[in-house]
Each structure stands twice: as C-alpha cells, then as structure tokens.
MARTOR-745640 format. One record per residue (C-alpha): residue in one letter; x, z, y. Coordinates in steps of 0.2 Angstrom, whole numbers, padded with zeros to 4 digits, always signed. Each point is the difference from the previous one (the first is absolute). Last residue first. Layout:
<pts>
AXZY;...
</pts>
This chain:
<pts>
F-0038+0037-0033;T-0011-0015+0004;G+0005-0017-0006;Y+0016-0010+0005;L-0007-0017+0004;S-0016+0007+0008;P-0016-0009+0004;G-0010+0004+0016;R-0007+0016+0009;A+0005+0017+0005;T-0012+0010+0010;P+0000+0014+0013;L+0019+0002+0000;P+0007+0017-0001;T+0007+0010+0015;P+0016+0008-0004;S+0010-0014+0009;W+0015-0008-0009;P+0015-0003+0011;R+0001-0016+0009;V+0003-0019-0003;E-0005-0010+0015;V-0004-0018+0000;T-0001-0011+0015;P-0009-0017+0003;S+0007-0010+0015;S-0008+0002+0017;A+0015+0009+0007;S+0011-0016-0002;I-0013-0011+0009;M-0002+0013+0014;W+0019+0002+0002;I+0002-0019+0002;G-0013+0000+0014;P+0007+0015+0008;V+0017-0008+0002;L-0006-0018+0003;G-0009+0005+0016;A+0015+0006+0010;L+0009-0016-0004;G-0015-0010+0006;I-0001+0010+0016;P+0018-0002+0002;L-0001-0019-0001;T-0015-0003+0011;I+0007+0008+0016;L+0017-0009-0001;G-0009-0016-0005;A-0012+0001+0015;A+0014+0003+0012;C+0010-0015-0007;T-0015-0011+0002;G-0003+0005+0017;G+0019-0002+0005;G+0002-0017-0008;E+0007-0009+0015;P+0018+0007-0003;N-0002-0005-0018;P+0010+0012-0012;C-0014+0013+0001;G-0015-0012-0003;V+0003-0009-0017;S+0009+0014-0010;T-0012+0013+0008;L-0016-0010-0003;V+0005-0003-0018;T+0005+0018-0004;G-0016+0006+0008;T-0011-0012-0010;V+0009+0005-0016;V-0001+0019+0003;A-0018-0002+0006;I-0005-0009-0016;G+0008+0013-0010;S-0009+0014+0009;F-0016-0010-0003;T+0003-0001-0019;T+0007+0018-0001;V-0015+0008+0009;L-0012-0011-0011;I+0009+0004-0016;G+0001+0019+0004;G-0018+0000+0004;V-0004-0008-0017;L+0011+0012-0009;Q-0007+0015+0009;A-0018-0005-0004;T+0004-0004-0018;N+0009+0017-0004;T+0007-0004-0017;P-0005+0012-0013;E+0005+0019+0000;A+0006+0006-0017;K+0000+0018-0006;V+0010+0005-0016;E-0001+0018-0006;V+0013+0009-0011;R+0001+0010-0016;D+0016+0003-0011;T+0011+0005+0014;K+0014-0009+0009;A-0011-0016+0000;R+0007-0011+0014;E+0015-0008-0007;R-0008-0003-0017;L-0016-0006+0008;D+0007-0016+0006;P-0010-0005+0015;V-0018-0006-0002;D-0004-0018+0004;I-0016-0004+0010;I-0009-0016-0005;S-0015-0008+0009;N-0007-0014-0010;R-0002-0017+0009;Q-0018-0006+0005;W-0012-0012-0006;F-0004+0007-0017;G-0002+0018+0005;P+0007+0014+0009;D+0012+0006-0015;H+0009+0016+0006;K+0016+0005-0009;F+0011+0015+0001;S+0017-0001-0008;F+0010+0009-0014;P+0017-0006-0008;M+0004+0011-0015;A+0014+0013+0001;P-0011+0014+0004;D-0008-0001-0017;V-0018+0006+0003;W-0012+0015-0002;K-0015-0006+0009;E-0012+0006+0014;C-0013-0011+0008;P-0007-0004+0017;T+0002-0015-0001;T-0004-0012-0014;C+0011+0002-0016;L+0016-0007-0009;T-0004-0019+0002;R+0012-0011-0008;D+0011-0014+0010;G+0015+0012+0003;V-0007+0017-0001;M-0015-0002+0012;V-0010+0014+0009;E-0017-0008+0006;W-0008+0000+0017;K-0018-0002+0003;R-0005-0001+0018;N-0010+0011+0012;A+0010+0016-0003;D+0017-0008+0003;V+0016+0005-0009;P-0008+0014-0010;L+0013+0012-0008;F+0011-0004-0015;R+0004+0018-0007;V+0015-0002-0011;K+0005+0010-0015;V+0018-0003-0004;M+0007-0004-0018;G+0018+0003-0004;P-0004+0009-0016;G-0018-0002-0004;G-0014+0005+0011;R-0010+0017+0002;D-0018+0004+0004;R-0004+0010-0016;L+0011+0014+0004;T-0005+0002+0019;V-0018-0003-0005;P+0001+0016-0011;L-0004-0003-0018;P-0018-0002-0006;R-0004+0011-0015;L-0006-0009-0016;F-0011+0006-0014;V+0004-0009-0016;Q-0013-0003-0014;I+0001-0002-0019;P+0018+0002-0005;S+0001+0003-0019;S+0002+0018-0006;C-0013+0002-0014;E+0009-0004-0016;Y+0015+0011+0006;H-0012+0014+0003;A+0001+0006+0018;S+0012+0014+0004;S+0002+0019+0004;E-0019+0005+0001;T-0003-0010-0016;S-0007-0017-0005;E-0010+0000-0016;E-0016-0005+0008;C+0009-0016+0005;R+0003-0005-0018;A-0018-0006-0002;P+0003-0013+0014;V+0015-0008-0010;G+0013-0008+0012;A+0001-0018+0007;E-0012-0015+0000;R+0000-0018+0006;V-0012-0015-0001;L-0012+0006-0013;S-0014-0013-0003;E-0019+0001+0002;E-0012-0013-0006;G-0016-0003+0008;D-0014+0012+0005;S+0002+0017-0007;S-0013+0014+0001;G+0006+0018-0001;G-0003+0011-0015;V+0017-0003-0009;T+0007-0015+0009;G+0003-0007+0018;I+0014+0012+0004;T+0008+0007-0016;Q+0009+0016+0005;V-0014+0005+0012;D-0012+0000-0015;A-0017-0005+0008;T-0015+0011-0002;G-0017-0009+0003;R-0001-0015+0011;A+0014+0001+0014;K+0004-0019+0000;F+0018-0006-0002;S+0002-0019-0002;G+0013-0010-0010;G+0015-0008+0008;S+0017+0008+0004;R+0007+0017-0006;L+0013+0011+0007;K+0003+0016-0010;F+0007+0016+0007;A+0010+0016-0004;G+0006+0015+0010;V+0010+0002+0016;S-0004+0003+0018;L+0014-0003+0012;A+0004+0010+0016;S+0009-0002+0017;V+0007-0017-0004;V+0009-0004+0016;H-0005-0014+0012;T+0006-0014+0011;A+0018-0003-0005;G+0008-0016+0007;I+0017+0008+0002;C+0002+0014-0012;A+0017-0006-0006;P+0007+0004+0018;D-0003+0018-0003;R-0002+0011+0016;A-0018-0002+0001;A-0003+0006-0018;L+0008+0016+0004;N-0012+0002+0015;P-0015-0002-0012;D+0004+0017-0009;F-0007+0002-0017;D+0000+0017-0008;M-0015-0003-0012;L-0009-0015-0006;Q-0015+0002-0012;L-0002-0006-0018;Q-0018+0000-0004;G-0011+0005-0014;A-0010-0005-0016;V-0008-0016+0005;T-0010-0012-0011;T-0003-0017+0008;Q-0012-0014-0005;V+0003-0016+0010;A-0013-0014-0001;L+0002-0018+0005;R-0015-0012+0001;G-0004-0019+0002;T+0010-0006-0015;R+0010-0015+0008;E-0001+0005+0018;L+0006+0018-0004;E+0014-0007-0011;G+0005-0011+0015;E+0000+0014+0012;L+0010+0011-0011;S+0018-0005+0006;V-0005+0000+0018;A-0010+0016-0001;G+0013+0010-0009;L+0006+0012+0014;P-0017-0001+0009;L-0010+0007-0015;K-0015+0008+0008;A-0002-0009+0017;Y+0008-0016-0005;L-0010-0001-0016;D-0016+0005+0007;D+0001-0014+0013;A+0004-0012-0013;N-0015+0003-0010;R-0007+0010-0015;I+0012+0015-0001;E-0005+0016-0010;V+0010+0016+0002;V-0003+0013-0015;D+0005+0018+0001;T+0005+0014-0011;S+0006+0017+0004;T+0011+0013-0008;T+0000+0015+0012;T+0016+0001+0009;R+0019+0004-0005;R+0012+0000+0014;W+0017-0007-0004;G+0014+0002+0014;Y+0008-0015+0008;S+0017+0001+0008;G+0009-0003+0017;P+0016-0006+0007;V+0000-0018+0006;R+0007-0015-0010;C-0004-0017+0007;Q+0009-0012-0012;S-0016-0001-0011;L-0011-0005+0014;L-0016-0003-0010;R-0010-0015+0006;M-0019+0002+0002;E-0009-0016+0003;C-0019-0004+0003;G-0001+0012+0015;S+0017-0001+0008;Y+0010+0014-0008;S+0018+0002+0001;V+0004+0015-0011;V+0010+0017-0001;V-0001+0010-0016;T+0008+0017+0002;G+0011+0006-0014;E+0008-0006-0016;R-0014+0004-0012;L-0013-0009+0011;R+0012-0015+0000;A-0001-0002-0019;E-0019+0001+0000;L-0001-0014+0014;N+0012-0011-0010;A-0011+0002-0016;K-0015-0004+0011;E+0008-0016+0006;S+0006-0005-0018;A-0018+0003-0007;P-0007-0012+0013;W-0011+0008+0014;E-0019-0001-0003;T-0001+0019-0002;V+0008+0003+0016;L-0015+0006+0010;P+0001+0000+0018;S+0000+0016+0011;E+0005-0005+0018;H-0014-0013+0003;N+0003-0006+0017;A+0011-0014-0007;A-0015-0006-0009;I-0007-0007+0016;R+0016-0010+0003;C-0001-0006-0019;K-0018-0006+0004;A+0006-0010+0014;L+0014-0008-0010;G-0012-0003-0015;D-0012-0010+0012;S+0014-0013+0002;Q+0000-0007+0017;Q-0007-0018+0001;P+0010-0016-0002;V-0004-0013+0013;S-0006-0016-0008;V+0008-0016+0006;A-0011-0015+0005;P-0011+0010+0011;G-0019-0002-0001;T-0012-0014-0002;T-0003-0002+0019;S+0018-0004+0002;M+0014+0005+0012;S+0017-0008-0002;S-0002-0011+0015;F-0002+0014+0011;P+0019+0002+0002;S+0000-0017+0008;C+0012-0013-0008;G-0014-0010-0009;L-0012+0001+0014;A+0014-0007+0012;L+0003-0014-0013;A-0018-0004-0002;G-0003+0000+0019;F+0015-0012+0003;L-0007-0012-0013;L-0017+0000+0008;A+0007-0003+0017;R+0011-0014-0006;A-0015-0008-0008;W-0010+0002+0015;F+0013-0008+0011;M+0002-0015-0012;
</pts>
C-alpha cells in the first residue's frame, strides 16, 4: 500500500512539474520564426534610390501629380514608401535632360528582389517564385531635380509627422517589367525585347507591366520630357533631419525608460501588454497606465513597479523615467528591527503593567520601564527602513545623452 501511494504521489508531482512538458521528440507547439522578408526590408531601408517601376499605375500617377504641386515628402521604410500628400512644403522640381540610356535589371532570387526592387518585393515575390525570373528594362531621358527646399519649414508642419525622406530627384522615361524566360548575351540582343532577336530565350516570357515608349525618349527636349517618355523610373531620396523624423502625433510624449536593474531583465508594460525592454525610447500616449515588470521565474512572484501618471509630470514632449527596485537588504533589516522592537514594546508594556502597581514588583517594574522605551525607540527607524525600501519612480527632464541600445517590441512603432 505504501509503494502504491508513493508511485501515485510521484506521478502527480511529475504531472504538475514544469519539466513534465519536456519531450525527447521535440516541443508540442511550434514556435513561429521571424520572417526573412522583414529582415530584408530593414536592409533595403539603407537603399535610398529605389526603382518605382513596379508601383501600381495609380501610385505613380499620384507621384506625378505631387511633383507638380511642390516638394514630395515621404515616409520610407525599405519595402514601403508612402507619400505624405498633406505635407506641403515649398520647393519645386526642375527638368534636366540627360543622355538617353537603357538598362536591364535581372532578378532570379528573393535576395535580388529585395535589393533591386524593394518597393514591389512583397507583391512580386509570388511571381518570381512561379516563373523563376524577373527583368526590368528601363530607358531614361532625364531627371526632375528638387530646388528651393527648406527642411525647417517641414518641421513646423504637423501634417509632416512621420516623414523620413524628401524626394530630391526623380529619373523619368519608359520601362517594361517582364517575368519568365531567360536572357543570355549570345549575339546582339534588342534591348526592347529582352530574350529575343539575337539573344537566346529559355521558357516563355510575359509582360507584367509597362509605361511609356522607349523610342520617344530621344525626342525629349531641354525644356521637358516627351509625354510618352515621362513615367517615374527611379526616386532619389534625401533623409530628413532627425529632429523632423523623430516626432510623435498630437498629445504624444516621447519617454526614455531607463534600466531598473542592470543585472535583471525589466519590461515596460502597458496594461498587460509589453511595450519594450529597458532601456528603450518610445512615443506613447501619456494617459495610458505604464509599469515596470520583472519576471524572476516560475517559482517566484513578479516584481511590479507602477509609473506615475505621465500627464501630470510631462510638461514637455520628452521625459525620462527612472525606477529603483525594492531595496531587499533594507527591507529585511527594517522587518527585523521592527519585529524585535515590537517584541520589546509588548514585553515592556506587560512588565510595567504587572510590576509597577505591585509594591513588591520593583524589579519587574524597572525592567518594564527600561524595555518599553527601547522598543518604542526601535520602532521608528524600523518602520522608516521598511518604508524607504519601497520601489520609487522618478520622472525627470530628457537627457541629451542617447541610449546605447533599444530593444523589444513596440505597440506604437517608431517615429
């Protein structure tokens, strides 16, 4: 009977143990991996002269319209370039005719796609996988170049929040985007029909998108491009000053959450969601409830430090938040001092009440009169030590010194 009970207890303990979910055949739940496309888009963000040939016709028409109205300001993240139509900054684009030139960009894998056509990589990835090849033939007649642009004017316009770059120049001309087939430089190839006429073609090639007539590019003049050779081909971006790019929306406050404890991982929480891991900087809504959280593991309680209402502390649009965790040594010391002092107070009170009214209890009365004041004197520093050991949070002005790193997921994104 004893062994049966022991085996039953052991089985129950193993079932409740955190190690019971471990298996030699692998985890029961697969962990999703980070998308390679996201990493490639981050690399593509360093490429500040992307082709726009793969843009839909409506987007290119919008770009052409904005070019006529003034400076084109965009939010660019590598695989996405969004025109900020409401951000209207003085400036104009002047036409510069160049020697007509033709080029062919071939793409045979995803790495090439994200490197050479980042703005259309997501939409074209399926086509590339299906056909194994993409080719962009471009014919350029000249450039539209930005003149009389002042970035300080953009910094004063609330409609420019989120802007990262300005279009400093735009190459225009004609293009053809094809998929499939194969281009081999055997003999003389006609650049207008890639994979045919003198070149060797493997597989069937199809036209995905085109704009303009390459032959008309020669007819462009010093005053303007030919209307059939004026499609946007390639944009050249100029980064805006950090003071302009690093801005939040109306009512937002940028908060620098400083490390709580260098030896432990602390997360910044918004309710029950993780905002980031300290140290980090985020544009946030000051009305939201923030806290610092440390998870020490399965067997211990989480440490939580609440952040004061930032609406009352944030007099500017940038503040720092520094938290000090519970001083464990001071807390333990305060508990010990308070405990022994409390015992002394109780003992002294009992001895005094028993010995002092009794004519024969002089020794007991004297002991009580000595112990009671000592206990009372010890309670004050003990209670102070416990109170002073509590975690504290300081909201202070923004320091000009930047953080070395910023890690963790964001609820609000980066501005």
